[in-house]
Each structure stands twice: as structure tokens, then as C-alpha cells.
C-alpha positions in Angstrom: -109.3 86.0 89.3 -109.7 86.2 86.4 -110.4 88.9 83.5 -114.4 87.8 83.4 -114.4 88.0 86.8 -112.5 91.2 87.4 -115.4 93.1 84.4 -118.3 92.3 86.4 -117.0 93.0 89.9 -116.2 96.0 88.2 -120.3 96.5 87.0 -121.3 95.3 90.3 -119.0 98.0 92.1 -121.0 100.6 90.5 -118.0 101.2 87.2 -120.3 100.2 84.9 -118.6 101.9 81.7 -115.5 100.7 82.5 -117.0 96.6 83.0 -119.5 97.2 80.0 -116.3 97.9 77.7 -114.0 94.9 79.3 -116.7 92.8 78.7 -117.5 93.9 75.2 -113.4 93.0 74.4 -113.6 89.1 76.4 -116.9 88.4 74.2 -114.7 89.0 70.7 -112.6 86.1 71.9 -114.7 84.2 75.1 -116.1 80.3 74.4 -119.7 79.9 74.8 -119.7 78.8 78.7 -118.5 82.0 79.4 -120.9 84.0 76.8 -123.6 82.2 78.4 -122.3 83.8 82.2 -121.8 87.3 80.9 -125.2 87.3 79.5 -127.1 85.8 82.6 -125.7 89.5 83.9 -126.6 91.3 80.8 -130.0 90.3 82.3 -130.0 90.5 85.9 -127.8 94.4 85.3 -131.2 95.1 83.2 -129.1 95.5 79.8 -132.1 93.3 78.0 -130.9 94.1 74.7 -127.2 92.8 74.9 -128.4 90.0 76.4 -130.5 88.8 73.9 -128.0 89.1 71.1 -126.0 87.2 72.6 -129.0 84.7 74.0 -130.3 84.1 70.3 -126.9 83.3 68.5 -126.2 80.9 71.5 -129.9 79.2 70.9 -129.2 79.1 67.4 -125.9 76.4 67.8 -127.2 75.1 71.4 -131.1 74.7 69.8 -131.9 72.0 72.9 -130.3 73.9 75.2 -133.3 74.1 77.5 -131.2 76.2 80.0 -131.0 78.7 76.7 -134.5 78.6 75.6 -135.6 79.6 79.1 -132.9 81.8 80.1 -134.3 83.5 76.3 -138.1 83.0 77.4 -137.4 85.9 80.4 -135.6 87.8 78.5 -138.3 88.8 76.1 -141.1 88.4 78.8 -138.8 91.4 80.4 -139.0 93.1 76.7 -143.1 93.1 76.1 -142.4 90.7 73.2 -144.8 87.7 74.9 -145.5 86.2 71.2 -141.8 85.5 70.8 -141.7 84.1 74.6 -144.1 81.4 73.5 -142.9 80.3 70.3 -139.3 80.1 72.0 -140.8 78.0 75.3 -143.2 75.6 72.6 -139.8 74.5 71.4 -139.0 72.4 74.8 -140.1 69.2 74.4 -141.9 67.3 76.9 -139.2 65.3 77.9 -137.2 67.7 78.4 -136.2 68.7 82.6 -136.9 72.0 81.9 -140.6 71.3 80.5 -142.5 72.0 83.4 -140.9 74.9 84.2 -141.6 76.0 80.9 -144.7 75.3 80.9 -145.4 77.8 84.0 -143.9 80.9 82.4 -146.2 79.5 79.6 -149.2 79.9 81.3 -148.1 83.5 83.3 -148.0 84.1 79.4 -151.3 82.9 78.5 -153.1 84.9 81.4 -150.9 88.2 80.9 -152.8 88.1 77.1 -156.3 86.8 78.5 -155.6 83.6 77.7 -157.5 82.1 80.9 -158.7 78.6 79.5 -154.6 78.0 77.7 -153.3 79.2 80.8 -155.1 76.9 82.8 -154.4 74.1 80.0 -150.7 74.4 80.8 -151.1 74.2 84.4 -152.8 71.3 84.4 -150.6 69.4 82.3 -147.2 71.0 84.7 -149.4 69.5 88.0 -150.2 66.1 86.1 -146.3 66.0 85.4 -145.4 66.4 88.9 -149.0 65.9 91.3 -147.4 66.7 94.4 -145.2 69.9 93.4 -145.8 72.6 96.0 -144.8 75.5 92.6 -147.0 74.0 90.9 -150.5 73.9 93.3 -149.3 77.1 94.4 -148.8 78.6 90.7 -152.7 76.8 89.6 -153.9 78.6 93.5 -152.8 81.3 92.3 -154.2 81.3 88.5 -157.8 80.4 90.3 -157.2 83.1 93.1 -157.6 85.8 89.9 -160.1 84.2 88.2 -162.3 84.3 91.7 -162.4 80.9 91.8 -162.2 80.6 95.4 -162.9 77.0 96.8 -160.1 75.8 94.0 -158.0 78.6 95.0 -158.1 77.6 99.0 -158.1 73.8 98.4 -154.5 74.1 97.0 -152.9 76.5 99.2 -153.9 74.3 101.6 -151.7 71.9 99.8 -148.8 73.8 99.1 -149.1 75.3 103.3 -148.1 71.6 104.7 -145.0 71.8 102.9 -144.3 75.5 102.7 -145.5 78.2 104.8 -143.6 80.9 101.9 -142.9 80.3 98.2 -141.2 83.4 96.4 -141.7 85.6 99.4 -145.7 85.1 99.5 -146.9 84.0 103.0 -149.2 81.1 102.0 -151.1 81.4 105.0 -152.2 84.7 103.8 -153.4 83.5 100.6 -156.0 81.0 102.3 -157.1 84.0 104.1 -157.5 86.5 101.3 -159.6 83.5 99.0 -161.9 82.6 102.6 -162.3 86.6 102.8 -163.2 87.0 99.2 -166.0 84.3 99.3 -167.2 85.9 102.0 -166.2 83.3 104.9 -164.4 86.1 107.1 -164.5 84.2 110.2 -163.0 81.1 108.2 -160.3 83.1 106.8 -159.5 85.2 110.4 -156.9 82.0 111.9 -155.2 82.2 109.0 -154.5 85.2 109.1 -153.3 85.4 112.8 -150.7 83.1 111.1 -149.5 85.3 108.7 -149.1 88.0 111.2 -147.4 86.6 113.9 -143.9 86.5 112.4 -143.2 89.2 110.7 -146.6 91.3 109.1 -146.2 93.1 106.3 -148.6 96.2 106.4 -150.9 94.8 103.6 -151.4 91.9 105.7 -152.2 93.5 108.6 -154.7 95.5 106.6 -156.9 92.6 105.4 -156.5 90.8 108.8 -158.4 93.6 110.5 -160.7 94.7 107.3 -161.9 91.0 107.4 -162.3 90.7 111.4 -164.4 93.9 111.1 -166.5 92.5 108.5 -167.0 89.3 110.6 -168.3 91.6 113.2 -164.8 91.1 115.7 -164.9 95.2 116.4 -161.8 94.3 119.3 -159.8 92.4 116.8 -160.2 94.4 113.7 -158.9 97.2 116.8 -156.1 95.5 117.7 -154.9 94.3 113.6 -155.7 98.3 112.7 -153.4 99.5 115.2 -150.9 96.9 115.0 -150.8 98.6 111.3 -151.2 102.2 112.6 -148.1 101.9 114.9 -146.1 100.2 112.0 -147.1 102.8 109.4 -149.1 105.6 110.3 -149.4 106.9 106.5 -151.6 103.6 105.7 -154.5 106.0 105.4 -157.2 103.3 104.2 -156.8 102.5 108.1 -158.4 105.3 109.8 -162.2 104.9 108.7 -162.7 101.0 109.8 -160.5 101.6 113.0 -163.0 104.5 113.4 -166.2 102.4 112.9 -164.7 99.8 114.8 -164.6 101.7 117.4 -168.1 102.7 116.9 -169.7 99.0 117.1 -167.7 99.2 120.3 -169.7 102.6 122.1 -166.9 103.9 121.6 -167.5 107.6 119.9 -165.1 109.9 121.4 -162.5 107.2 120.2 -164.4 107.2 117.0 -163.8 110.5 116.7 -160.1 110.7 117.7 -159.7 108.3 115.2 -160.8 110.2 112.5 -158.6 113.6 113.1 -155.7 111.4 113.3 -156.7 110.3 109.6 -157.8 113.7 108.3 -153.7 114.6 109.4 -153.2 112.4 107.6 -155.1 112.8 104.4 -157.4 115.7 104.8 -158.7 115.1 100.9 -160.3 112.8 102.4 -164.0 113.0 101.7 -165.1 109.4 103.5 -163.5 110.4 106.8 -164.5 113.8 106.6 -168.4 112.2 105.7 -167.7 110.0 108.8 -166.4 112.6 111.6 -169.4 114.2 110.2 -171.8 111.2 111.5 -169.7 110.8 114.7 -169.5 114.5 115.2 -173.9 113.6 115.8 -173.6 111.3 117.7 -171.5 113.0 120.4 -173.0 116.4 119.6 -170.6 117.9 118.2 -172.4 121.1 115.7 -170.0 123.0 114.3 -168.1 120.0 113.4 -171.2 118.4 111.7 -171.5 120.8 109.3 -167.7 121.9 109.0 -166.9 118.6 107.7 -169.5 117.8 105.4 -168.7 120.8 103.6 -165.5 120.0 103.7 -166.6 117.1 101.8 -168.5 118.5 99.0 -165.7 120.9 98.6 -163.4 117.7 97.9 -166.8 116.0 95.6 -169.2 118.3 94.6 -170.8 115.3 93.5 -170.9 113.2 97.3 -174.4 112.6 97.1 -174.6 111.6 100.9 -172.8 113.9 102.1 -175.3 116.4 100.3 -178.4 114.5 101.0 -176.7 114.6 105.1 -176.1 118.5 105.0 -179.3 119.6 103.9 -181.2 117.0 106.3 -178.6 119.4 108.7 -179.9 122.2 107.5 -184.1 121.5 107.5 -183.2 120.5 111.3 -181.3 123.9 112.0 -184.8 125.7 109.9 -182.0 127.6 107.5 -183.8 126.9 104.4 -181.7 129.7 102.6 -178.9 127.8 102.9 -180.3 124.4 101.8 -181.0 126.5 98.6 -177.8 127.7 98.3 -176.0 124.4 98.5 -178.1 122.5 96.4 -177.5 125.2 94.1 -174.4 125.7 93.8 -173.6 122.0 93.2 -175.9 121.5 90.7 -173.7 124.1 88.9 -171.2 122.2 88.7 -173.3 119.7 86.4 -174.3 117.7 89.3 -177.8 116.5 89.8 -179.8 113.9 92.4 -183.9 113.6 92.3 -183.9 114.8 96.0 -182.3 118.2 94.8 -185.8 119.0 93.3 -187.6 117.7 96.5 -185.6 118.8 99.3 -185.7 122.4 97.2 -189.6 122.1 96.7 -189.6 121.8 100.2 -187.3 125.1 101.7 -188.6 127.0 98.7 -192.4 126.5 100.4 -190.6 127.1 104.0 -189.6 130.3 102.2 -192.6 131.2 100.7 -191.8 130.8 97.7 -194.6 129.0 95.8 -194.4 129.1 92.4 -190.8 127.6 92.0 -191.7 125.0 94.8 -194.2 123.7 92.4 -192.4 123.4 90.0 -189.6 121.0 92.2 -192.2 119.1 93.8 -193.6 118.5 90.5 -190.3 117.2 88.9 -189.9 115.1 91.9 -193.1 113.8 91.6 -191.5 111.4 88.4 -189.3 109.8 91.0 -191.0 109.9 93.9 -194.3 109.0 93.1 -194.2 105.5 95.1 -193.1 107.3 98.1 -195.6 107.8 100.5 -193.6 110.8 102.7 -193.4 112.8 99.9 -196.9 112.4 98.3 -198.4 113.8 101.8 -196.0 116.5 101.9 -196.5 117.3 97.8 -200.4 116.8 98.6 -200.5 119.0 101.2 -198.4 121.6 99.1 -201.2 121.5 96.7 -204.1 121.8 99.1 -202.6 124.9 100.5 -202.3 126.0 97.2 -206.0 125.4 96.5 -205.0 122.8 94.0 -207.9 120.8 95.3 -208.4 118.3 93.1 -204.4 117.3 92.3 -204.2 117.2 96.0 -207.1 114.7 96.1 -205.5 112.8 93.4 -201.7 112.6 95.0 -203.7 111.4 98.5 -205.5 108.3 96.9 -202.3 107.2 95.2 -200.7 107.8 98.6 -203.9 105.4 100.1 -203.0 102.6 97.4 -199.7 102.4 98.7 -200.7 102.7 102.1 -204.2 101.6 103.0 -203.2 102.1 106.8 -203.5 106.0 106.6 -206.7 106.3 108.7 -205.9 110.2 108.9 -205.5 110.4 105.0 -209.0 108.5 104.5 -210.4 110.4 106.5 -209.4 113.8 105.2 -210.2 112.2 100.9 -214.1 111.6 103.1 -214.2 115.5 103.4 -212.4 116.5 100.2 -215.1 115.3 98.4 
């Protein structure tokens, strides 16, 4: 074993300082081929500045050596010196064997800079040079996927998968499925997801498989995929909400609730799971659990309007009007506001016989709900009870314009007028 191999082994075996000292000494007298080897190892170990210094010197002596240029470009990219990397890659001539590889790297760089048209041009030029090369088709497919051009990405991925199912550690069937799913073609995506998870499914692909099956209303398939994912990684918390929903669609409400509880054990700060647990609790007549989960969701996010409105409806049903007011005033203290708050406060304070406050809230709510028949009816009857006949008549007339079928309101108007 020569001195160079010994020094490299020292670094690889953890004796970094000793190995680097040996390499620095070797660099003083070694030939250019050995310098290149040392630079490659510096790059592999992450000593980018050391690698860059050697390669730049070599590149000055051998400007036409494309291997040197490619290594220099890789180093510059890792150092976030993209402009210098582009300048280096553009030195590689069209007749050089490394030209296509340079075009692929340039495509990546231009995409990183947001120059998408230039990126596409470089990749298409590479494809023109090597029209049947899977790596180029894959690079173009990845580009089109990132741009949301799913039709083109699917076409190219399907060409790639004829030759290779795995490229750079990426499952091409999974990419086809991902593109089809993103395009809303959920059922067409499922066979490709099945192919992707046959041998060694990764957790992200399994989640996308389950989610796509859920969107395709194939709930049994979704359940199978999510349960397999749960077995592989119970801490993949995104699975629980959709697994719960899939069970609900299958009419398995107790299983749905159990899964939400499993999810909350993993992530008690998941407001969506708390809300869904409340919905399932309501369907399974667990009234105490409904309120508990809704209050937990609101505590996590005082602006979580869906949970707030569900809680106020629950409290209205139980005629707990003071708690409705308390709930809305509490979230409002955080600067949160929704027009429904005024309607709910108007209704609650009317029930609490706080008529002046109720009137103010109804007036504020009118701006947002002037085309809502249910609101107009409630507000109109409130004004009628408060002796404001003319105002109530105007509201009932507006209601009749919106819903001419309300014979009861029409007859009442005739009596009022």
C-alpha cells in the first residue's frame, strides 16, 4: 500500500487529522493524477474548499479535461456558487463525451435559479443528443412534474419504467402514480402505487397510496395501506386522520374513533384530529367527548373557526347560552373574528333576554347575512318582538324576494301591513 492509500485509509477510519496532515505532505510532491484523486476524496469527505483549491489549479493546466470541469462544477454547486458552476459547465464543448452530463447539471442549476425555460431547453437539447437515454427522460419527467405538467411527466416516466424501475433510488412507478394523482386521476394512479409498494415500500409512498385510494373512494384499499404504514411507523401522524375517515366511510364508527385516539396519543397537538374526534363522538353519542375535543382544538388554535362554530352549535342544542357568549368572547379576545360570531351572539343574548346587546349583534351580522333566508327570518321575528314592526317588514319582504315559496311569511306580511 503506497503512502496515498495509507493517508486515505487514515481519514476513512476516523484518524482525520493525521490523515489530512499526510495528504498535505503528499500534495507537495505528487503528480497531477494523484492530486485529482486527493481532490475527489476531499470532495467526498466534505472538505469542499480544499477540493476546490486543487481542482481549480488542475483546471488551469487541463481546461479541456471535462472530468475536471464536472468535478469543479459539483464542488461549486455544493458551495452555493451556482454562477461559477454554470460558467465552468458552459466550457464543455458540444462534441465532448461529457456534454450531455453537463447539460443535465446545467438544467438542475437553471431550475434552482428559477429559470425554468432555460432549464427545459438544456434538458431537451440533451434528449436530442441521446433520445433513448432513460436518465434524460427521467430528468425531463422530474422537471415537468415540478412544473405541474403532469401529462408530459407521465408520458416520460412510462418510457423510463420500460427500462428501469428505480433511478437514483427513486421508484419510477411511484412517480407515475404521483403525477396521475396530482392530475386528479386517482383510479388510474392506484395500479402504479401497487407496483411501487410491492417489494420495499417506503413510508411516504405508502401514505400517498392510501391517500390516493381514499380520494378515489376505495376506502378498503386506503385502510389496508394506512394500516401497513401504521405498522411500519406509528409516528407517521398524517395517516390517522385519513384512516379514521376511511373507517367512517365504511360505517365502522367505533374503529374510526379508536384510530383518532391512537393518533392523539402520538400527537395531542393535532387540532384536525381533535375536531374529527369530536365529529365521530357526536355520531357515536359521546357528548362529553364532543365538547372535550372541540375545546382542545380551540385551545390549540383560537382562530379555528370550524371548531368554534361546531362548539357553539353543540352548546345551543343544549341551551347553554351563557357558555356560547363566553366561548365567542374568549376567542375574540385573541383578535379573532368571524361574522357568524355576531349572529350567534345575537341569538344567545336574545335567549338570555339581553335584548339591547342582541340587537347590536344582529345589526352587525346583517351586513354578511342579508341574503341568508334563515338569518332574515330570525332577525325579522326578533325585531317584531321588540316592537320594530317597520324594520321587521322590510326584512320579511327581502326574505320573500329570496324565497317566494314562503307562504307563511307572505301571510304574516299581509297581517302586518
